[in-house]
N, C-alpha and C positions, 0 to 999 in steps of 0.2 A: 547540508543534508542533500543528497542527490535526488532531485525531483525527477520522477519518471512519467508523470501525467498530471493533468489538471482539467477539471470539468465542473461547471456550475459553481465556481469559486472554491471547490474542494481541491486541495493540493495533496498529491500522492507521492510519497518518497520512500526510499529504502536505504538503510544504513548498512555498512559492512563492518563496522568496528564495535558492535554491541556484543562483547564476549559473553555476557550473562544470558543472552537470549538464544535458546536452542530451537524453538519452534519457528518454522518459516513464517514470516509475517512482513507487513509493510505498515507505513504510518499514513494516516489520513488526518488532515487538518482543515478546519473551516471556521473562520472567526475565532472565538475563544475556545472552541472545542477541538480536542485532539484525541486520537485513539490509535492503539496498535491493533492491527487487523490480520487475522489468519488469512492464508491464501484462498480459503473458501469464502471469504467475505464476512466472517463472523468476528465481532469485536471481542478482543481478549483482554484489553486493558484500556482505561480511559473512557471517554464517552463522545458520542456524536448525536445530533438531533435525529429523530426518527426518520425524517426525510433523507438526511445525509447518509445515515446507516443503510437505508434501502438502496440509494443510488450507488454507494460504494460496494455493497454486496452484488448488485446487478453487474457493475463494471468488473469486479473480480471474477465472477462466474464466466464472463465473456472472455477473460484474458488469463485463464489458468496456466496455459503453456508459457506465455510470456513472463508471467510472475514467477513461475518455477525457474525459468532460465535466468531471470534477473537475480533470484535468490542465490543460485549457484555462482553467478558472476560476483555478487556482493561478498559471499563467503570467501572467494578467491581474491578479493580486493581488486577486482577489475572494473573498468567503467561499465555503468549500467546502460541499458537500451531504453529509449523512450517507448511508451505504450500509448496507443491511440486513446483519446478521451472518449467518454460516453457522449453520444450525440443525442 
C-alpha cells in the first residue's frame, strides 16, 4: 500500500489498483481502525475514532490539491507523492 503521509499514528495511503472504486478516496488506518475516506475528508467506508476522523478531515481539507494530484497519479499507475503530515 503506497503510504503518502503519517501523523499522530494515523497512516494515510492510496491504492491504484482498486478497479471497483470510482470515487476519489484514500485510506486511513490507526490501530485496529481503518476507513476509506473521500478527498474532502468524509469517511465513506469503515470507521475511525472520532478524534482520528477529525484529524484526517482537517488534514484532507488542507491538502485537497495534493490529494487530487495523487489520485490522478494513482489511476495512471504512477508513483505517488508524499504529502506533509498534520503538525
